[in-house]
C-alpha positions in Angstrom: 17.3 28.7 -2.2 13.6 28.6 -3.1 12.2 25.0 -3.3 11.3 25.4 -7.0 14.9 26.2 -8.0 16.7 23.4 -6.0 17.4 21.4 -9.0 19.8 19.0 -7.4 17.2 18.3 -4.7 14.5 17.7 -7.3 16.8 15.2 -9.1 17.4 13.3 -5.9 13.7 13.1 -5.1 12.9 12.0 -8.6 15.7 9.4 -8.7 13.9 7.7 -5.7 10.3 8.4 -6.6 10.1 7.8 -10.3 11.2 4.1 -10.1 8.7 3.6 -7.4 5.9 5.4 -9.3 6.6 3.3 -12.4 6.7 0.0 -10.5 3.8 0.9 -8.2 1.6 1.7 -11.1 2.2 -1.9 -12.3 0.4 -3.1 -9.3 -3.0 -1.6 -10.1 -2.3 -2.4 -13.8 -2.2 -6.0 -12.6 -5.6 -5.4 -11.0 -6.8 -4.1 -14.3 -5.7 -7.3 -16.1 -7.3 -9.4 -13.4 -10.5 -7.4 -13.9 -10.2 -7.7 -17.6 -9.7 -11.5 -17.9 -12.4 -12.2 -15.2 -14.7 -9.4 -16.3 -15.0 -10.9 -19.8 -16.3 -14.2 -18.5 -20.0 -14.8 -19.1 -21.3 -14.0 -15.6 -20.7 -11.2 -13.1 -20.4 -13.5 -10.1 -16.9 -14.6 -11.3 -15.6 -11.0 -11.1 -17.5 -10.4 -7.8 -16.0 -13.5 -6.3 -12.4 -12.7 -7.3 -12.8 -9.1 -6.1 -14.1 -10.4 -2.7 -11.4 -13.0 -2.4 -8.7 -10.6 -3.4 -10.0 -8.0 -1.0 -9.6 -10.5 1.9 -6.0 -11.4 0.9 -5.2 -7.7 0.3 -6.6 -6.8 3.7 -4.4 -9.4 5.4 -1.2 -8.3 3.5 -1.9 -4.6 3.8 -2.5 -5.0 7.5 1.0 -6.3 7.7 2.3 -3.5 5.6 4.0 -2.2 8.7 6.8 -4.6 7.8 7.9 -2.4 4.9 7.1 0.9 6.5 8.9 0.4 9.8 11.9 -1.2 8.0 12.2 1.8 5.7 12.1 4.4 8.5 14.5 2.6 10.8 17.0 1.6 8.1 16.9 5.2 6.6 17.8 6.6 9.9 20.6 4.0 10.4 21.8 4.8 6.9 21.9 8.5 7.6 24.1 7.7 10.7 26.4 5.5 8.5 25.7 2.5 10.8 25.8 -0.6 8.5 25.6 -3.0 11.4 22.4 -1.4 12.6 20.9 -1.6 9.1 21.6 -5.3 9.0 20.2 -5.9 12.4 17.0 -4.1 11.4 16.8 -6.3 8.3 17.3 -9.6 10.1 14.8 -8.9 12.8 12.1 -7.7 10.3 12.6 -10.9 8.1 12.2 -13.2 11.1 9.0 -11.3 12.1 7.7 -11.5 8.5 8.2 -15.3 8.4 6.6 -15.7 11.8 3.5 -13.8 10.7 3.3 -15.7 7.4 3.3 -19.0 9.4 0.5 -17.7 11.6 -1.6 -16.8 8.5 -1.1 -20.3 7.0 -2.1 -22.0 10.2 -5.1 -19.8 10.8 -6.3 -19.6 7.2 -9.6 -21.4 7.7 -10.9 -19.3 10.6 -9.7 -16.1 8.9 -11.5 -17.0 5.7 -14.7 -18.0 7.5 -14.7 -14.8 9.6 -14.1 -12.6 6.5 -16.9 -14.2 4.5 -19.3 -13.9 7.4 -18.4 -10.2 7.7 -19.0 -9.8 4.0 -22.5 -10.9 4.6 -24.2 -10.3 1.2 -23.4 -11.7 -2.2 -24.8 -14.7 -3.9 -23.8 -18.3 -3.2 -21.7 -18.2 -6.4 -19.8 -15.1 -5.3 -18.9 -16.7 -2.0 -17.9 -19.9 -3.7 -15.4 -18.2 -6.1 -14.1 -16.0 -3.3 -13.3 -19.2 -1.4 -11.6 -20.7 -4.4 -9.4 -17.6 -4.9 -8.5 -17.3 -1.2 -7.6 -21.0 -0.7 -4.9 -20.8 -3.4 -3.6 -17.2 -2.9 -3.0 -17.5 0.8 0.0 -19.7 0.1 1.9 -16.7 -1.2 2.1 -15.2 2.3 5.8 -16.2 3.1 7.0 -14.6 -0.1 4.7 -11.6 0.0 5.6 -10.6 3.6 9.3 -11.2 3.1 9.2 -9.0 0.0 7.7 -6.2 2.0 10.7 -6.3 4.4 13.2 -6.4 1.6 11.6 -3.5 -0.2 11.7 -1.5 3.0 15.4 -2.2 3.5 16.3 -1.3 -0.1 14.3 2.0 0.2 15.9 2.8 3.5 19.3 2.4 1.9 18.3 4.9 -0.8 18.0 2.2 -3.5 14.8 2.5 -5.4 15.9 0.4 -8.4 15.8 -2.9 -6.5 12.2 -2.5 -5.3 11.3 -1.4 -8.9 12.8 -4.5 -10.3 11.0 -6.6 -7.7 7.6 -5.1 -8.4 8.0 -5.1 -12.1 9.0 -8.7 -12.3 6.3 -9.8 -9.9 3.6 -8.0 -11.8 4.8 -8.9 -15.3 4.9 -12.5 -14.3 1.5 -12.2 -12.8 0.0 -10.5 -15.9 1.5 -13.0 -18.3 0.3 -16.0 -16.3 -3.1 -14.4 -15.9 -3.4 -14.2 -19.7 -2.2 -17.8 -20.0 -4.1 -19.5 -17.2 -7.5 -17.8 -17.6 -8.4 -17.1 -21.3 -6.0 -19.6 -22.9 -6.0 -22.6 -20.5 -9.5 -21.9 -19.1 -8.5 -22.2 -15.4 -10.8 -19.3 -14.5 -10.6 -18.0 -10.9 -8.1 -20.7 -9.8 -5.8 -19.6 -12.6 -5.9 -16.0 -11.5 -5.0 -16.9 -7.9 -2.2 -19.4 -9.0 -0.7 -16.7 -11.2 -0.4 -14.4 -8.2 1.2 -17.1 -6.0 3.9 -17.9 -8.6 4.6 -14.2 -9.2 5.2 -13.5 -5.5 7.8 -16.2 -5.2 9.4 -15.1 -8.5 9.8 -11.6 -6.9 11.3 -13.1 -3.7 14.0 -15.0 -5.7 14.9 -11.8 -7.5 15.0 -9.8 -4.2 17.4 -12.3 -2.6 19.7 -12.0 -5.6 19.6 -8.2 -5.4 20.2 -8.3 -1.7 23.3 -10.5 -2.0 24.7 -8.1 -4.6 23.9 -5.0 -2.5 25.5 -6.5 0.6 28.7 -7.4 -1.3 28.8 -3.9 -2.9 28.4 -1.9 0.3 30.5 -4.2 2.5 27.7 -5.0 5.0 28.9 -6.9 8.1 27.9 -10.4 9.0 25.6 -10.8 12.1 26.0 -13.0 15.1 22.8 -14.5 16.6 23.2 -12.3 19.7 23.1 -9.2 17.6 19.8 -10.3 15.9 18.3 -11.2 19.3 19.0 -7.7 20.8 15.9 -7.4 23.1 15.8 -3.6 23.4 15.9 -3.3 19.6 13.2 -6.0 19.2 11.0 -4.2 21.7 11.4 -0.9 19.8 10.6 -2.7 16.5 7.5 -4.3 18.0 6.3 -1.1 19.5 6.6 0.8 16.2 5.0 -2.0 14.3 2.1 -2.1 16.8 1.3 1.5 16.2 1.6 1.2 12.4 -0.5 -2.0 12.6 -3.3 -0.2 14.3 -3.1 2.5 11.7 -3.2 -0.1 8.9 -6.1 -1.9 10.6 -8.2 1.3 10.6 -7.3 2.1 7.0 -8.1 -1.4 5.8 -11.3 -1.4 7.9 -12.5 1.4 5.8 -11.6 -0.2 2.5 -13.0 -3.6 3.6 -16.2 -1.9 4.8 -16.6 -0.3 1.4 -16.3 -3.7 -0.3 -18.4 -5.7 2.2 -21.1 -3.1 2.5 -21.2 -2.8 -1.3 -21.7 -6.6 -1.4 -24.9 -6.1 0.6 -26.2 -3.7 -2.0 -26.2 -6.4 -4.7 -23.9 -8.2 -7.2 -23.8 -5.2 -9.6 -22.7 -2.8 -7.0 -19.9 -5.0 -5.7 -18.7 -5.6 -9.3 -18.9 -1.9 -10.1 -17.0 -1.0 -7.0 -14.4 -3.6 -7.9 -13.9 -1.8 -11.2 -13.7 1.6 -9.5 -11.3 0.4 -6.8 -8.8 0.0 -9.7 -8.9 3.8 -10.0 -8.3 4.1 -6.3 -5.4 1.7 -6.4 -3.9 3.4 -9.4 -3.9 6.8 -7.5 -2.7 5.2 -4.2 0.2 3.4 -5.7 1.2 6.3 -7.9 1.2 8.8 -4.9 2.9 6.2 -2.8 6.0 6.6 -5.1 6.7 10.1 -3.7 5.7 9.0 -0.2 8.4 6.3 -0.4 10.9 9.0 -1.5 9.8 11.1 1.5 10.3 8.1 3.8 13.8 7.4 2.7 15.1 11.0 2.4 13.3 12.4 5.4 14.5 9.5 7.6 18.0 9.8 6.3 18.0 13.6 7.1 16.9 13.0 10.6 19.5 10.2 11.0 22.1 12.8 10.0 20.6 15.3 12.5 20.3 17.9 9.7 17.2 19.9 10.1 17.7 22.1 7.0 17.9 18.9 4.9 14.6 17.7 6.4 12.9 21.0 5.6 14.2 20.8 2.0 12.9 17.2 1.6 9.5 18.3 3.0 9.0 20.9 0.4 10.4 19.0 -2.6 8.4 15.8 -2.0 5.3 17.9 -1.3 5.5 19.8 -4.6 5.9 16.6 -6.6 3.1 14.8 -4.8 0.7 17.7 -5.5 1.6 17.7 -9.2 1.0 14.0 -9.5 -2.4 14.3 -7.7 -3.5 17.0 -10.2 -2.3 14.9 -13.1 -4.3 11.8 -11.9 -7.4 13.9 -11.4 -7.2 15.1 -15.0 -6.6 11.6 -16.3 -9.6 10.2 -14.5 -11.8 13.0 -15.5 -10.9 12.9 -19.2 -10.6 9.1 -19.7 -12.4 7.5 -16.8 -15.4 6.3 -18.7 -13.3 4.9 -21.5 -11.3 2.9 -18.9 -14.5 1.5 -17.4 -15.7 0.3 -20.8 -12.3 -1.4 -21.4 -12.5 -3.3 -18.1 -15.8 -5.1 -18.5 -18.3 -6.0 -21.2 -21.2 -6.4 -18.7 -23.5 -3.4 -19.5 -25.1 -3.2 -16.1 -21.7 -3.0 -14.4 -20.5 -0.4 -16.9 -23.6 1.8 -16.1 -23.3 1.4 -12.4 -19.5 2.2 -12.3 -19.9 5.3 -14.5 -22.6 6.5 -12.1 -20.1 6.7 -9.2 -17.0 7.7 -11.3 -17.1 11.4 -10.2 -16.1 10.4 -6.7 -12.9 8.7 -8.1 -12.1 11.8 -10.3 -11.7 14.0 -7.2 -10.1 11.4 -5.0 -6.4 11.8 -6.1 -6.5 15.6 -5.5 -8.1 15.2 -2.1 -5.9 12.2 -1.1 -2.5 13.6 -2.2 -1.7 15.2 1.1 -2.3 12.2 3.3 -0.1 10.0 1.2 2.7 12.6 1.3 2.5 13.2 5.0 2.4 9.5 5.7 5.8 9.3 4.1 7.2 12.0 6.3 5.9 10.4 9.4 7.2 7.0 8.4 10.6 8.4 7.8 10.5 10.0 11.3 9.2 6.6 12.7 6.4 8.5 14.4 4.1 5.5 14.7 2.0 6.9 17.5 1.1 10.1 15.7 0.1 8.1 12.6 -2.0 5.8 14.7 -3.8 8.6 16.5 -4.6 10.4 13.2 -6.0 7.3 11.6 -8.1 6.5 14.7 -9.6 10.0 14.6 -10.4 9.9 10.9 -11.8 6.4 10.9 -14.0 6.6 14.0 -14.7 10.3 13.8 -15.2 10.9 10.1 -15.6 7.8 7.9 -18.1 5.8 9.9 -20.1 8.7 11.2 -20.4 10.1 7.6 -21.6 6.7 6.3 -24.0 6.3 9.2 -25.6 9.6 8.6 -25.9 9.1 4.8 -26.5 5.4 4.6 -29.9 5.9 3.1 -28.0 7.1 0.0 -26.6 3.6 -0.6 -23.3 3.4 -2.5 -23.0 7.2 -2.7 -22.7 7.2 1.1 -19.7 4.9 0.9 -17.8 7.0 -1.6 -18.6 10.3 0.1 -17.3 8.8 3.4 -14.1 7.7 1.6 -13.5 11.2 0.2 -14.0 12.9 3.5 -11.9 10.3 5.3 -9.0 11.0 2.9 -9.3 14.8 3.4 -9.4 14.4 7.2 -6.2 12.4 7.2 -4.4 15.1 5.3 -5.7 17.8 7.7 -4.9 15.9 10.9 -1.4 14.9 9.8 -0.7 18.4 8.5 -1.8 19.9 11.9 0.5 17.5 13.8 3.4 18.3 11.5 3.1 22.1 11.9 2.6 21.7 15.7 5.6 19.4 16.3 8.0 21.0 13.8 7.8 24.4 15.6 8.5 22.9 19.0 12.1 21.7 19.4 11.0 19.3 22.2 8.6 17.5 19.9 9.5 14.2 18.0 10.6 15.8 14.7 13.6 17.2 16.5 14.5 14.3 18.7 18.0 14.1 17.2 20.8 16.3 18.7 21.7 19.0 16.3 18.2 19.7 15.0 
């Protein structure tokens, strides 16, 4: 059947993707509320400080995003093979890894913060002070935030998109409500915004554990012995996959962090304007990630079942919906972008600066659609090395050379480099997909029966 007429397949994709799109969009909406409550304080350095501190925390947590991605791919393949024991082993090993990494972040928080602020370089003393205030409180959400990544990955791998949706919605609703209470009502300022996020992350973890217990009882998941959790070959495979996805995440976050840190060197107005514009980028990223998550779960399951025709169907269906969402976001940003900026801050200089660079954000969803979608397919296939190599090429061969050649253009150089970087990711992953899919000895056909 033609992909456009596979109605059952469309329903299956939407059943997984729409809950994640809805819940993911709540994440940048939280960023909008953070920007709103801090952006309406009397000085721009409050907003600049929060954006810098939040960027450091986001950099740390996103670097460890492999906890969700690897869990989704591995569990989806186990689910496709109807191996519940393997699914539980993957979950237990990933949770232990998440808690170990969270402990390391807490122990090393002072050198991490100092190094990040040093790399940021510019910014006034007030900006650096409030970035420190935000970081010192927010870092204590690490155990909950990292464990939540693993649990989200497990639910998605088990084809359950509702549980992650409930987790994200609760976390972000709690965060938004506490933001509005702590900052404008109680007057706790930057500290209140950070504390709201910490409480919200632990609220999400409590809900996730309740949902996990219900899911395990419903599906009859087996109990694990310690020896099954400490399976060394499996742990070695997990660490190898996570290493490759970590390098990929490191390169990606290096680009985002460089945009923020280099913007800080261009003045407080630029860093504040970029903080506003990054909300557009996050909205596009989290929305497109909804269909990428569906691709991860469904593509991984098809490979676990060793059914090539199903994998082809998932490839087409998720690609179509990703493209449609990218077009829709481009139209929304183009039609309403300036009005959104004016709602986010009352500071006229920040409004003018953000509006000046808005056209780059208008085109970004359309350009970036393909790399998000292809990332989902590669995660489902657990092809960490291919994702790593693509990201290294695009970061070191496109993003930084573009900025270097155009750096005299100031902030324009940063956003042009970001657009070309997104385009290059889509091209490189697309080329790898076509190359490997046609060759039965390549990783996309590693399962017998492909």
